[in-house]
mmCIF file of the C-alpha atoms, coordinates in Angstrom:
data_MODEL
# 
_entry.id   MODEL 
# 
loop_
_atom_site.group_PDB 
_atom_site.id 
_atom_site.type_symbol 
_atom_site.label_atom_id 
_atom_site.label_alt_id 
_atom_site.label_comp_id 
_atom_site.label_asym_id 
_atom_site.label_entity_id 
_atom_site.label_seq_id 
_atom_site.pdbx_PDB_ins_code 
_atom_site.Cartn_x 
_atom_site.Cartn_y 
_atom_site.Cartn_z 
_atom_site.occupancy 
_atom_site.B_iso_or_equiv 
_atom_site.pdbx_formal_charge 
_atom_site.auth_seq_id 
_atom_site.auth_comp_id 
_atom_site.auth_asym_id 
_atom_site.auth_atom_id 
_atom_site.pdbx_PDB_model_num 
ATOM 1   C CA . MET A 1 1   ? 31.550  9.054   -52.848 1.00 0.00 ? 1   MET A CA 1 
ATOM 2   C CA . ARG A 1 2   ? 32.911  12.290  -51.510 1.00 0.00 ? 2   ARG A CA 1 
ATOM 3   C CA . PRO A 1 3   ? 35.434  12.074  -48.630 1.00 0.00 ? 3   PRO A CA 1 
ATOM 4   C CA . ALA A 1 4   ? 33.132  13.942  -46.267 1.00 0.00 ? 4   ALA A CA 1 
ATOM 5   C CA . ALA A 1 5   ? 30.251  11.578  -46.983 1.00 0.00 ? 5   ALA A CA 1 
ATOM 6   C CA . ARG A 1 6   ? 32.533  8.562   -46.623 1.00 0.00 ? 6   ARG A CA 1 
ATOM 7   C CA . PHE A 1 7   ? 33.813  9.879   -43.287 1.00 0.00 ? 7   PHE A CA 1 
ATOM 8   C CA . ALA A 1 8   ? 30.257  10.488  -42.025 1.00 0.00 ? 8   ALA A CA 1 
ATOM 9   C CA . LEU A 1 9   ? 29.236  6.984   -43.057 1.00 0.00 ? 9   LEU A CA 1 
ATOM 10  C CA . LEU A 1 10  ? 32.204  5.431   -41.276 1.00 0.00 ? 10  LEU A CA 1 
ATOM 11  C CA . ALA A 1 11  ? 31.825  7.614   -38.181 1.00 0.00 ? 11  ALA A CA 1 
ATOM 12  C CA . ALA A 1 12  ? 28.080  7.018   -37.749 1.00 0.00 ? 12  ALA A CA 1 
ATOM 13  C CA . PRO A 1 13  ? 28.418  3.644   -35.960 1.00 0.00 ? 13  PRO A CA 1 
ATOM 14  C CA . LEU A 1 14  ? 31.052  5.098   -33.623 1.00 0.00 ? 14  LEU A CA 1 
ATOM 15  C CA . VAL A 1 15  ? 28.867  8.128   -32.832 1.00 0.00 ? 15  VAL A CA 1 
ATOM 16  C CA . PHE A 1 16  ? 25.900  5.831   -32.221 1.00 0.00 ? 16  PHE A CA 1 
ATOM 17  C CA . ALA A 1 17  ? 27.977  3.647   -29.887 1.00 0.00 ? 17  ALA A CA 1 
ATOM 18  C CA . ILE A 1 18  ? 29.184  6.724   -27.961 1.00 0.00 ? 18  ILE A CA 1 
ATOM 19  C CA . VAL A 1 19  ? 25.600  7.998   -27.568 1.00 0.00 ? 19  VAL A CA 1 
ATOM 20  C CA . ILE A 1 20  ? 24.446  4.608   -26.310 1.00 0.00 ? 20  ILE A CA 1 
ATOM 21  C CA . LEU A 1 21  ? 27.362  4.454   -23.861 1.00 0.00 ? 21  LEU A CA 1 
ATOM 22  C CA . MET A 1 22  ? 26.723  7.961   -22.541 1.00 0.00 ? 22  MET A CA 1 
ATOM 23  C CA . LEU A 1 23  ? 23.005  7.286   -22.063 1.00 0.00 ? 23  LEU A CA 1 
ATOM 24  C CA . ASN A 1 24  ? 23.733  4.096   -20.166 1.00 0.00 ? 24  ASN A CA 1 
ATOM 25  C CA . LEU A 1 25  ? 26.356  5.747   -17.966 1.00 0.00 ? 25  LEU A CA 1 
ATOM 26  C CA . GLY A 1 26  ? 24.016  8.646   -17.251 1.00 0.00 ? 26  GLY A CA 1 
ATOM 27  C CA . GLU A 1 27  ? 21.227  6.381   -16.005 1.00 0.00 ? 27  GLU A CA 1 
ATOM 28  C CA . LYS A 1 28  ? 21.607  5.885   -12.264 1.00 0.00 ? 28  LYS A CA 1 
ATOM 29  C CA . ASP A 1 29  ? 19.231  3.404   -10.692 1.00 0.00 ? 29  ASP A CA 1 
ATOM 30  C CA . TYR A 1 30  ? 19.161  3.261   -6.912  1.00 0.00 ? 30  TYR A CA 1 
ATOM 31  C CA . TYR A 1 31  ? 16.442  0.896   -5.798  1.00 0.00 ? 31  TYR A CA 1 
ATOM 32  C CA . GLU A 1 32  ? 17.928  0.444   -2.353  1.00 0.00 ? 32  GLU A CA 1 
ATOM 33  C CA . ARG A 1 33  ? 16.286  -2.131  -0.104  1.00 0.00 ? 33  ARG A CA 1 
ATOM 34  C CA . GLY A 1 34  ? 14.032  -3.169  -2.973  1.00 0.00 ? 34  GLY A CA 1 
ATOM 35  C CA . SER A 1 35  ? 13.686  -6.846  -3.797  1.00 0.00 ? 35  SER A CA 1 
ATOM 36  C CA . LEU A 1 36  ? 12.923  -8.465  -7.130  1.00 0.00 ? 36  LEU A CA 1 
ATOM 37  C CA . ALA A 1 37  ? 11.275  -11.330 -5.230  1.00 0.00 ? 37  ALA A CA 1 
ATOM 38  C CA . PRO A 1 38  ? 7.635   -10.782 -4.182  1.00 0.00 ? 38  PRO A CA 1 
ATOM 39  C CA . PRO A 1 39  ? 7.070   -10.753 -0.407  1.00 0.00 ? 39  PRO A CA 1 
ATOM 40  C CA . ARG A 1 40  ? 5.928   -13.906 1.318   1.00 0.00 ? 40  ARG A CA 1 
ATOM 41  C CA . GLY A 1 41  ? 3.510   -14.022 4.243   1.00 0.00 ? 41  GLY A CA 1 
ATOM 42  C CA . ASP A 1 42  ? 2.772   -10.965 6.345   1.00 0.00 ? 42  ASP A CA 1 
ATOM 43  C CA . THR A 1 43  ? 4.984   -8.052  5.357   1.00 0.00 ? 43  THR A CA 1 
ATOM 44  C CA . VAL A 1 44  ? 4.605   -6.107  8.608   1.00 0.00 ? 44  VAL A CA 1 
ATOM 45  C CA . ALA A 1 45  ? 5.264   -7.180  12.175  1.00 0.00 ? 45  ALA A CA 1 
ATOM 46  C CA . PRO A 1 46  ? 2.275   -8.573  14.103  1.00 0.00 ? 46  PRO A CA 1 
ATOM 47  C CA . ASP A 1 47  ? 2.622   -5.790  16.686  1.00 0.00 ? 47  ASP A CA 1 
ATOM 48  C CA . ASP A 1 48  ? 2.656   -3.070  14.031  1.00 0.00 ? 48  ASP A CA 1 
ATOM 49  C CA . LYS A 1 49  ? -0.044  -0.564  15.004  1.00 0.00 ? 49  LYS A CA 1 
ATOM 50  C CA . GLU A 1 50  ? -0.380  1.110   11.597  1.00 0.00 ? 50  GLU A CA 1 
ATOM 51  C CA . PHE A 1 51  ? -3.762  -0.580  11.173  1.00 0.00 ? 51  PHE A CA 1 
ATOM 52  C CA . LEU A 1 52  ? -5.078  1.839   13.824  1.00 0.00 ? 52  LEU A CA 1 
ATOM 53  C CA . ARG A 1 53  ? -5.133  4.437   11.057  1.00 0.00 ? 53  ARG A CA 1 
ATOM 54  C CA . LEU A 1 54  ? -7.946  2.412   9.507   1.00 0.00 ? 54  LEU A CA 1 
ATOM 55  C CA . LEU A 1 55  ? -9.633  0.485   12.316  1.00 0.00 ? 55  LEU A CA 1 
ATOM 56  C CA . PRO A 1 56  ? -10.373 0.968   16.026  1.00 0.00 ? 56  PRO A CA 1 
ATOM 57  C CA . GLU A 1 57  ? -8.749  -1.163  18.706  1.00 0.00 ? 57  GLU A CA 1 
ATOM 58  C CA . THR A 1 58  ? -12.126 -2.096  20.181  1.00 0.00 ? 58  THR A CA 1 
ATOM 59  C CA . VAL A 1 59  ? -15.721 -2.373  18.996  1.00 0.00 ? 59  VAL A CA 1 
ATOM 60  C CA . ALA A 1 60  ? -18.549 -1.579  21.436  1.00 0.00 ? 60  ALA A CA 1 
ATOM 61  C CA . HIS A 1 61  ? -22.248 -2.269  21.000  1.00 0.00 ? 61  HIS A CA 1 
ATOM 62  C CA . PRO A 1 62  ? -25.184 -1.716  23.373  1.00 0.00 ? 62  PRO A CA 1 
ATOM 63  C CA . CYS A 1 63  ? -27.119 -4.658  24.749  1.00 0.00 ? 63  CYS A CA 1 
ATOM 64  C CA . PRO A 1 64  ? -30.220 -4.476  27.029  1.00 0.00 ? 64  PRO A CA 1 
ATOM 65  C CA . VAL A 1 65  ? -28.915 -7.409  29.099  1.00 0.00 ? 65  VAL A CA 1 
ATOM 66  C CA . CYS A 1 66  ? -25.145 -7.123  29.293  1.00 0.00 ? 66  CYS A CA 1 
ATOM 67  C CA . GLY A 1 67  ? -24.984 -3.351  28.937  1.00 0.00 ? 67  GLY A CA 1 
ATOM 68  C CA . ASP A 1 68  ? -21.938 -1.892  27.202  1.00 0.00 ? 68  ASP A CA 1 
ATOM 69  C CA . CYS A 1 69  ? -20.532 -4.914  25.379  1.00 0.00 ? 69  CYS A CA 1 
ATOM 70  C CA . THR A 1 70  ? -16.963 -4.110  24.263  1.00 0.00 ? 70  THR A CA 1 
ATOM 71  C CA . HIS A 1 71  ? -14.764 -6.432  22.204  1.00 0.00 ? 71  HIS A CA 1 
ATOM 72  C CA . PRO A 1 72  ? -11.085 -6.092  21.324  1.00 0.00 ? 72  PRO A CA 1 
ATOM 73  C CA . LEU A 1 73  ? -10.288 -6.264  17.630  1.00 0.00 ? 73  LEU A CA 1 
ATOM 74  C CA . VAL A 1 74  ? -8.058  -9.264  16.885  1.00 0.00 ? 74  VAL A CA 1 
ATOM 75  C CA . ILE A 1 75  ? -5.868  -8.805  13.795  1.00 0.00 ? 75  ILE A CA 1 
ATOM 76  C CA . LEU A 1 76  ? -5.464  -12.113 11.932  1.00 0.00 ? 76  LEU A CA 1 
ATOM 77  C CA . GLN A 1 77  ? -3.544  -10.763 8.954   1.00 0.00 ? 77  GLN A CA 1 
ATOM 78  C CA . ASN A 1 78  ? -1.782  -7.453  8.374   1.00 0.00 ? 78  ASN A CA 1 
ATOM 79  C CA . ARG A 1 79  ? -0.183  -7.503  4.939   1.00 0.00 ? 79  ARG A CA 1 
ATOM 80  C CA . ARG A 1 80  ? 1.162   -4.409  3.210   1.00 0.00 ? 80  ARG A CA 1 
ATOM 81  C CA . GLU A 1 81  ? 2.758   -4.649  -0.245  1.00 0.00 ? 81  GLU A CA 1 
ATOM 82  C CA . LEU A 1 82  ? 4.608   -1.889  -2.101  1.00 0.00 ? 82  LEU A CA 1 
ATOM 83  C CA . ARG A 1 83  ? 6.014   -2.230  -5.594  1.00 0.00 ? 83  ARG A CA 1 
ATOM 84  C CA . ILE A 1 84  ? 7.422   -0.050  -8.350  1.00 0.00 ? 84  ILE A CA 1 
ATOM 85  C CA . ARG A 1 85  ? 8.385   -0.690  -11.971 1.00 0.00 ? 85  ARG A CA 1 
ATOM 86  C CA . ASP A 1 86  ? 11.915  0.027   -13.210 1.00 0.00 ? 86  ASP A CA 1 
ATOM 87  C CA . HIS A 1 87  ? 11.490  0.930   -16.867 1.00 0.00 ? 87  HIS A CA 1 
ATOM 88  C CA . ASP A 1 88  ? 14.623  0.592   -19.007 1.00 0.00 ? 88  ASP A CA 1 
ATOM 89  C CA . GLY A 1 89  ? 15.062  2.999   -21.927 1.00 0.00 ? 89  GLY A CA 1 
ATOM 90  C CA . TRP A 1 90  ? 15.475  1.960   -25.556 1.00 0.00 ? 90  TRP A CA 1 
ATOM 91  C CA . TYR A 1 91  ? 19.225  2.503   -25.283 1.00 0.00 ? 91  TYR A CA 1 
ATOM 92  C CA . LYS A 1 92  ? 19.549  -0.603  -23.121 1.00 0.00 ? 92  LYS A CA 1 
ATOM 93  C CA . LEU A 1 93  ? 19.193  -2.502  -26.408 1.00 0.00 ? 93  LEU A CA 1 
ATOM 94  C CA . PHE A 1 94  ? 19.405  -6.246  -25.749 1.00 0.00 ? 94  PHE A CA 1 
ATOM 95  C CA . TRP A 1 95  ? 19.375  -5.684  -21.969 1.00 0.00 ? 95  TRP A CA 1 
ATOM 96  C CA . ALA A 1 96  ? 16.162  -3.681  -22.014 1.00 0.00 ? 96  ALA A CA 1 
ATOM 97  C CA . GLY A 1 97  ? 13.338  -5.060  -19.904 1.00 0.00 ? 97  GLY A CA 1 
ATOM 98  C CA . ASP A 1 98  ? 11.189  -3.784  -17.076 1.00 0.00 ? 98  ASP A CA 1 
ATOM 99  C CA . GLU A 1 99  ? 11.738  -5.060  -13.545 1.00 0.00 ? 99  GLU A CA 1 
ATOM 100 C CA . THR A 1 100 ? 9.436   -4.817  -10.553 1.00 0.00 ? 100 THR A CA 1 
ATOM 101 C CA . TYR A 1 101 ? 10.907  -3.999  -7.153  1.00 0.00 ? 101 TYR A CA 1 
ATOM 102 C CA . HIS A 1 102 ? 9.062   -4.895  -3.972  1.00 0.00 ? 102 HIS A CA 1 
ATOM 103 C CA . TYR A 1 103 ? 9.409   -2.980  -0.695  1.00 0.00 ? 103 TYR A CA 1 
ATOM 104 C CA . ASP A 1 104 ? 8.434   -3.331  2.938   1.00 0.00 ? 104 ASP A CA 1 
ATOM 105 C CA . ASP A 1 105 ? 10.011  -0.015  3.999   1.00 0.00 ? 105 ASP A CA 1 
ATOM 106 C CA . PRO A 1 106 ? 7.839   2.966   2.926   1.00 0.00 ? 106 PRO A CA 1 
ATOM 107 C CA . ALA A 1 107 ? 10.753  5.430   3.152   1.00 0.00 ? 107 ALA A CA 1 
ATOM 108 C CA . ALA A 1 108 ? 12.913  3.368   0.780   1.00 0.00 ? 108 ALA A CA 1 
ATOM 109 C CA . PHE A 1 109 ? 9.919   2.898   -1.492  1.00 0.00 ? 109 PHE A CA 1 
ATOM 110 C CA . ALA A 1 110 ? 9.299   6.656   -1.677  1.00 0.00 ? 110 ALA A CA 1 
ATOM 111 C CA . ALA A 1 111 ? 12.997  7.379   -2.248  1.00 0.00 ? 111 ALA A CA 1 
ATOM 112 C CA . SER A 1 112 ? 13.051  5.024   -5.231  1.00 0.00 ? 112 SER A CA 1 
ATOM 113 C CA . LEU A 1 113 ? 10.660  7.369   -7.045  1.00 0.00 ? 113 LEU A CA 1 
ATOM 114 C CA . ARG A 1 114 ? 13.574  9.763   -7.488  1.00 0.00 ? 114 ARG A CA 1 
ATOM 115 C CA . ASN A 1 115 ? 14.923  7.424   -10.162 1.00 0.00 ? 115 ASN A CA 1 
ATOM 116 C CA . SER A 1 116 ? 14.199  8.636   -13.680 1.00 0.00 ? 116 SER A CA 1 
ATOM 117 C CA . THR A 1 117 ? 13.272  5.062   -14.611 1.00 0.00 ? 117 THR A CA 1 
ATOM 118 C CA . ALA A 1 118 ? 10.711  4.613   -11.800 1.00 0.00 ? 118 ALA A CA 1 
ATOM 119 C CA . ARG A 1 119 ? 7.160   4.024   -13.004 1.00 0.00 ? 119 ARG A CA 1 
ATOM 120 C CA . ASP A 1 120 ? 3.736   3.013   -11.649 1.00 0.00 ? 120 ASP A CA 1 
ATOM 121 C CA . PRO A 1 121 ? 4.087   3.039   -7.834  1.00 0.00 ? 121 PRO A CA 1 
ATOM 122 C CA . GLN A 1 122 ? 1.498   0.619   -6.501  1.00 0.00 ? 122 GLN A CA 1 
ATOM 123 C CA . GLY A 1 123 ? 0.560   -0.913  -3.201  1.00 0.00 ? 123 GLY A CA 1 
ATOM 124 C CA . ALA A 1 124 ? -2.019  -3.064  -1.479  1.00 0.00 ? 124 ALA A CA 1 
ATOM 125 C CA . TRP A 1 125 ? -2.889  -3.329  2.196   1.00 0.00 ? 125 TRP A CA 1 
ATOM 126 C CA . THR A 1 126 ? -4.932  -6.307  3.381   1.00 0.00 ? 126 THR A CA 1 
ATOM 127 C CA . ILE A 1 127 ? -6.276  -6.507  6.926   1.00 0.00 ? 127 ILE A CA 1 
ATOM 128 C CA . ARG A 1 128 ? -8.205  -9.530  8.151   1.00 0.00 ? 128 ARG A CA 1 
ATOM 129 C CA . ALA A 1 129 ? -9.722  -9.320  11.618  1.00 0.00 ? 129 ALA A CA 1 
ATOM 130 C CA . ARG A 1 130 ? -12.369 -10.624 13.991  1.00 0.00 ? 130 ARG A CA 1 
ATOM 131 C CA . LEU A 1 131 ? -13.693 -9.645  17.398  1.00 0.00 ? 131 LEU A CA 1 
ATOM 132 C CA . GLY A 1 132 ? -12.274 -11.114 20.582  1.00 0.00 ? 132 GLY A CA 1 
ATOM 133 C CA . PRO A 1 133 ? -14.340 -12.066 23.684  1.00 0.00 ? 133 PRO A CA 1 
ATOM 134 C CA . PRO A 1 134 ? -16.192 -9.191  25.376  1.00 0.00 ? 134 PRO A CA 1 
ATOM 135 C CA . THR A 1 135 ? -14.556 -7.486  28.334  1.00 0.00 ? 135 THR A CA 1 
ATOM 136 C CA . HIS A 1 136 ? -17.586 -7.723  30.680  1.00 0.00 ? 136 HIS A CA 1 
ATOM 137 C CA . GLY A 1 137 ? -18.241 -10.627 33.025  1.00 0.00 ? 137 GLY A CA 1 
ATOM 138 C CA . ALA A 1 138 ? -20.745 -13.477 32.774  1.00 0.00 ? 138 ALA A CA 1 
ATOM 139 C CA . CYS A 1 139 ? -24.348 -12.670 31.920  1.00 0.00 ? 139 CYS A CA 1 
ATOM 140 C CA . PRO A 1 140 ? -27.566 -14.691 31.615  1.00 0.00 ? 140 PRO A CA 1 
ATOM 141 C CA . PRO A 1 141 ? -28.372 -16.357 28.270  1.00 0.00 ? 141 PRO A CA 1 
ATOM 142 C CA . HIS A 1 142 ? -29.955 -13.982 25.791  1.00 0.00 ? 142 HIS A CA 1 
ATOM 143 C CA . THR A 1 143 ? -29.898 -12.978 22.138  1.00 0.00 ? 143 THR A CA 1 
ATOM 144 C CA . CYS A 1 144 ? -27.281 -10.285 21.955  1.00 0.00 ? 144 CYS A CA 1 
ATOM 145 C CA . THR A 1 145 ? -27.157 -7.568  19.298  1.00 0.00 ? 145 THR A CA 1 
ATOM 146 C CA . LEU A 1 146 ? -25.315 -7.655  15.981  1.00 0.00 ? 146 LEU A CA 1 
ATOM 147 C CA . VAL A 1 147 ? -21.536 -7.379  15.687  1.00 0.00 ? 147 VAL A CA 1 
ATOM 148 C CA . PRO A 1 148 ? -19.137 -7.780  12.762  1.00 0.00 ? 148 PRO A CA 1 
ATOM 149 C CA . GLY A 1 149 ? -18.087 -11.334 11.959  1.00 0.00 ? 149 GLY A CA 1 
ATOM 150 C CA . GLU A 1 150 ? -14.637 -12.129 10.610  1.00 0.00 ? 150 GLU A CA 1 
ATOM 151 C CA . PHE A 1 151 ? -13.915 -9.689  7.783   1.00 0.00 ? 151 PHE A CA 1 
ATOM 152 C CA . THR A 1 152 ? -11.236 -8.596  5.321   1.00 0.00 ? 152 THR A CA 1 
ATOM 153 C CA . LEU A 1 153 ? -10.501 -5.046  4.162   1.00 0.00 ? 153 LEU A CA 1 
ATOM 154 C CA . ARG A 1 154 ? -8.393  -4.292  1.105   1.00 0.00 ? 154 ARG A CA 1 
ATOM 155 C CA . TYR A 1 155 ? -6.890  -0.871  0.453   1.00 0.00 ? 155 TYR A CA 1 
ATOM 156 C CA . GLU A 1 156 ? -4.882  0.333   -2.535  1.00 0.00 ? 156 GLU A CA 1 
ATOM 157 C CA . LEU A 1 157 ? -2.064  2.867   -2.469  1.00 0.00 ? 157 LEU A CA 1 
ATOM 158 C CA . VAL A 1 158 ? -2.653  6.433   -3.631  1.00 0.00 ? 158 VAL A CA 1 
ATOM 159 C CA . VAL A 1 159 ? 0.318   8.602   -4.666  1.00 0.00 ? 159 VAL A CA 1 
ATOM 160 C CA . SER A 1 160 ? -0.514  12.232  -5.353  1.00 0.00 ? 160 SER A CA 1 
ATOM 161 C CA . SER A 1 161 ? 0.848   15.767  -5.356  1.00 0.00 ? 161 SER A CA 1 
ATOM 162 C CA . SER A 1 162 ? -1.830  16.723  -2.797  1.00 0.00 ? 162 SER A CA 1 
ATOM 163 C CA . ARG A 1 163 ? -3.130  15.203  0.418   1.00 0.00 ? 163 ARG A CA 1 
ATOM 164 C CA . ILE A 1 164 ? -6.138  12.925  0.477   1.00 0.00 ? 164 ILE A CA 1 
ATOM 165 C CA . PRO A 1 165 ? -8.971  15.084  1.839   1.00 0.00 ? 165 PRO A CA 1 
ATOM 166 C CA . PRO A 1 166 ? -10.648 13.861  5.041   1.00 0.00 ? 166 PRO A CA 1 
ATOM 167 C CA . GLN A 1 167 ? -13.609 11.606  4.366   1.00 0.00 ? 167 GLN A CA 1 
ATOM 168 C CA . PRO A 1 168 ? -16.424 10.552  6.712   1.00 0.00 ? 168 PRO A CA 1 
ATOM 169 C CA . PRO A 1 169 ? -16.326 6.973   7.998   1.00 0.00 ? 169 PRO A CA 1 
ATOM 170 C CA . LEU A 1 170 ? -18.411 4.351   6.241   1.00 0.00 ? 170 LEU A CA 1 
ATOM 171 C CA . ARG A 1 171 ? -21.141 2.829   8.371   1.00 0.00 ? 171 ARG A CA 1 
ATOM 172 C CA . THR A 1 172 ? -21.889 -0.854  8.053   1.00 0.00 ? 172 THR A CA 1 
ATOM 173 C CA . ASP A 1 173 ? -24.707 -3.096  9.264   1.00 0.00 ? 173 ASP A CA 1 
ATOM 174 C CA . THR A 1 174 ? -22.715 -3.513  12.478  1.00 0.00 ? 174 THR A CA 1 
ATOM 175 C CA . PRO A 1 175 ? -21.256 -1.109  15.087  1.00 0.00 ? 175 PRO A CA 1 
ATOM 176 C CA . LEU A 1 176 ? -17.970 -1.127  13.142  1.00 0.00 ? 176 LEU A CA 1 
ATOM 177 C CA . VAL A 1 177 ? -17.175 1.979   11.104  1.00 0.00 ? 177 VAL A CA 1 
ATOM 178 C CA . VAL A 1 178 ? -14.549 1.883   8.358   1.00 0.00 ? 178 VAL A CA 1 
ATOM 179 C CA . LEU A 1 179 ? -12.448 4.704   6.952   1.00 0.00 ? 179 LEU A CA 1 
ATOM 180 C CA . PRO A 1 180 ? -12.722 4.814   3.145   1.00 0.00 ? 180 PRO A CA 1 
ATOM 181 C CA . ALA A 1 181 ? -9.380  6.612   2.772   1.00 0.00 ? 181 ALA A CA 1 
ATOM 182 C CA . VAL A 1 182 ? -6.560  7.855   4.961   1.00 0.00 ? 182 VAL A CA 1 
ATOM 183 C CA . ASP A 1 183 ? -3.312  9.835   4.670   1.00 0.00 ? 183 ASP A CA 1 
ATOM 184 C CA . TRP A 1 184 ? -0.147  7.845   5.296   1.00 0.00 ? 184 TRP A CA 1 
ATOM 185 C CA . PHE A 1 185 ? 2.953   10.051  4.953   1.00 0.00 ? 185 PHE A CA 1 
ATOM 186 C CA . SER A 1 186 ? 4.504   12.748  2.780   1.00 0.00 ? 186 SER A CA 1 
ATOM 187 C CA . PHE A 1 187 ? 7.892   12.752  1.054   1.00 0.00 ? 187 PHE A CA 1 
ATOM 188 C CA . TYR A 1 188 ? 10.143  15.516  -0.304  1.00 0.00 ? 188 TYR A CA 1 
ATOM 189 C CA . ALA A 1 189 ? 10.746  14.378  -3.873  1.00 0.00 ? 189 ALA A CA 1 
ATOM 190 C CA . ASP A 1 190 ? 13.703  16.691  -4.725  1.00 0.00 ? 190 ASP A CA 1 
ATOM 191 C CA . ARG A 1 191 ? 13.565  15.941  -8.461  1.00 0.00 ? 191 ARG A CA 1 
ATOM 192 C CA . PRO A 1 192 ? 12.983  18.474  -11.271 1.00 0.00 ? 192 PRO A CA 1 
ATOM 193 C CA . ARG A 1 193 ? 10.522  16.226  -13.083 1.00 0.00 ? 193 ARG A CA 1 
ATOM 194 C CA . MET A 1 194 ? 8.414   15.553  -9.998  1.00 0.00 ? 194 MET A CA 1 
ATOM 195 C CA . PRO A 1 195 ? 6.149   17.580  -7.681  1.00 0.00 ? 195 PRO A CA 1 
ATOM 196 C CA . TYR A 1 196 ? 7.863   19.302  -4.776  1.00 0.00 ? 196 TYR A CA 1 
ATOM 197 C CA . MET A 1 197 ? 6.089   16.968  -2.347  1.00 0.00 ? 197 MET A CA 1 
ATOM 198 C CA . LEU A 1 198 ? 4.528   13.557  -2.790  1.00 0.00 ? 198 LEU A CA 1 
ATOM 199 C CA . PHE A 1 199 ? 1.682   12.408  -0.580  1.00 0.00 ? 199 PHE A CA 1 
ATOM 200 C CA . PHE A 1 200 ? 0.962   8.754   0.072   1.00 0.00 ? 200 PHE A CA 1 
ATOM 201 C CA . GLY A 1 201 ? -2.332  7.377   1.305   1.00 0.00 ? 201 GLY A CA 1 
ATOM 202 C CA . TRP A 1 202 ? -4.679  4.416   1.198   1.00 0.00 ? 202 TRP A CA 1 
ATOM 203 C CA . ARG A 1 203 ? -8.130  4.068   -0.347  1.00 0.00 ? 203 ARG A CA 1 
ATOM 204 C CA . LEU A 1 204 ? -10.578 1.187   -0.110  1.00 0.00 ? 204 LEU A CA 1 
ATOM 205 C CA . ALA A 1 205 ? -10.353 -1.003  -3.196  1.00 0.00 ? 205 ALA A CA 1 
ATOM 206 C CA . GLY A 1 206 ? -14.117 -1.600  -3.081  1.00 0.00 ? 206 GLY A CA 1 
ATOM 207 C CA . PRO A 1 207 ? -17.142 -1.566  -0.800  1.00 0.00 ? 207 PRO A CA 1 
ATOM 208 C CA . PRO A 1 208 ? -16.304 -3.322  2.478   1.00 0.00 ? 208 PRO A CA 1 
ATOM 209 C CA . ALA A 1 209 ? -18.050 -6.657  3.015   1.00 0.00 ? 209 ALA A CA 1 
ATOM 210 C CA . ILE A 1 210 ? -18.626 -6.818  6.774   1.00 0.00 ? 210 ILE A CA 1 
ATOM 211 C CA . PRO A 1 211 ? -20.854 -9.755  7.782   1.00 0.00 ? 211 PRO A CA 1 
ATOM 212 C CA . ALA A 1 212 ? -23.275 -9.072  10.628  1.00 0.00 ? 212 ALA A CA 1 
ATOM 213 C CA . VAL A 1 213 ? -23.598 -11.836 13.239  1.00 0.00 ? 213 VAL A CA 1 
ATOM 214 C CA . HIS A 1 214 ? -25.137 -11.993 16.700  1.00 0.00 ? 214 HIS A CA 1 
ATOM 215 C CA . CYS A 1 215 ? -22.667 -11.444 19.519  1.00 0.00 ? 215 CYS A CA 1 
ATOM 216 C CA . ALA A 1 216 ? -21.916 -14.803 21.147  1.00 0.00 ? 216 ALA A CA 1 
ATOM 217 C CA . CYS A 1 217 ? -21.642 -13.466 24.693  1.00 0.00 ? 217 CYS A CA 1 
ATOM 218 C CA . GLY A 1 218 ? -25.310 -14.209 25.489  1.00 0.00 ? 218 GLY A CA 1 
ATOM 219 C CA . LYS A 1 219 ? -25.266 -17.836 24.398  1.00 0.00 ? 219 LYS A CA 1 
ATOM 220 C CA . PRO A 1 220 ? -25.766 -20.438 27.152  1.00 0.00 ? 220 PRO A CA 1 
# 
């Protein structure tokens, strides 16, 4: 074997090791405020008013007996989940393996997309609600009109290089109207491989199932 070929054969493992080392040192992962443990319980404070982007604070319906029958919307569950996959490159060798980071802070979640290893940003927003007692006084017994019973809405996160266009509200069999999609916030990506701006929003995961029940205010 020629000396040059012998040298190349002996140097190949060292060159490979240097390449692997440089690739690992060049990969900077900053998943600040992300947790590898999935969230438990409600992930937003009970007094968080973000749900007002999707639902009204009150629901009003006409009634020939009690007049303008207005109910406050009582939020039973307000759960927002954000997660992103950290994809390790082949050069991680035996340490390679994807990890999923969970977030409750949207700003930290958006910032994590600047990582070159960030993949598949996903999110789910679940809101469960019912109507509270009407705000008017006592009224004689009667069959009141239809209102929404206890319901659950599920939205999924949308991440795009453009804003979600405004969409008309969805009408249900009750006085409640539901937004099918809504803008949330925008974020300056500041990464060559990414769009200049990222836009985050929410879209209904499926047709809303809103049960229609008679308002209980006219019951004796």
